[in-house]
N, C-alpha and C positions, 0 to 999 in steps of 0.2 A: 569378345569378352564372354565369360561363362554366365549363363542366366539361371543356373540351378546348381545345387550342391547336395551332397550326402554327408551328414554329420554322423560319424561312427564313434560311439563311446564304449570303452572297455573298463569295467570295474575291476576290483581285486580278484585274483585267482582264488579258486577254491583251495582251502588249506591243504597243503601236501601236493598240490598240482602246479606250483609256481613255475617250475622248469618247463612243464608242458605248455602252460599258458604263454610263457615267453616264446617258446618254439612256434606256436600257432600265430602269435602276433608278428614274429619275424617272417613267417610264411606269407602272412597277409600283406605286409609291406612289400615283399618281393613281388607278389601278385600285382599290387597296385603300380609298382614300378614298371612291370611288363605292360600293363594297361596303358600307362603313360607313353611308353615307346610306340605302342600301336595307335596312339592318339585317341583312345576310347574315353579316357578321363585323365585328370591331372591331380596328383596328390599335392595340395597346396600348403598344408600345414599340419604339424603334429605338436601337441602340447601335453604337459603333464600337470595334474592338479591334485589337491587333497581328496576331492570327491570322486574322481575317476583316475584310474591308473594311466589311461591314455585316451586322447581324442584325436581323430583324424578328420580332416575336411577335404572331401574330393570336390573338385569343380569341373563342370562340363555343361553340355547342353542337356535339356530335359530328356531328349531322345537317347543320347548316349548313356546317361545315368540310369534311365529306365531299362535299357538293355543290360547294363552292368548288374542291376539288382536281380535279374533272372538268369544271369550267366551261371553255368554249372559250377565253376570253380568258386565264384563268390558265394553261392549258396552252400557249398561244401565247407568253405572256411568259416562262414558265419555259424553254421551248425556245430562244427567242431569247437569254435570259441564259446558258444552258448553252453556247452557241456563242461567246460573247465574254468570259465570266467564268470563272475557274478555281474549282472547288469549290463550285458552286451545289448546295444541298441543301435538301430540304423534309422535316422530321421531325415526326411527330405527337407531341403532348404531352398529358399528363393534368394538369388543373388543378382546384383547389377540391375539390368533392365527387367529381369524376372521379379525382383522385389517391387519395383514400381507397378508392374502388372498385378501382383498379388494385393498390393494396397488398394489399387483401383477396384479390383474385384470385391474386396472387403467393404470399401466405401459404398459400392453399388448395392451390396447385400443389405447394408444398414439402411440405405435410402428406401429400398424395396419393402423393408419391414416397418417403416414408420407409418 
């Protein structure tokens, strides 16, 4: 089971750049699909909402997702997206056993500060 995740959010494209924004989004999904085949990470869900045009949740080990964040192609696609899409963001997430570990760390920090 994956203990970590990356939540990637895409806002609305810059006006007049809608087609290019969709192009980069599709490139990004193709890239994540290739990563999945190489077992570097797994695209687990995609959703659409009023606040963001798209969200993607990648699941994997902390090590694999850390490698992904510095992968040249990931950085290239993230940079391209940030130039044509408002509010692109990548946020680390704790999942499964990783969530339990994060809560334990948080509880210990609270105890240390009392």
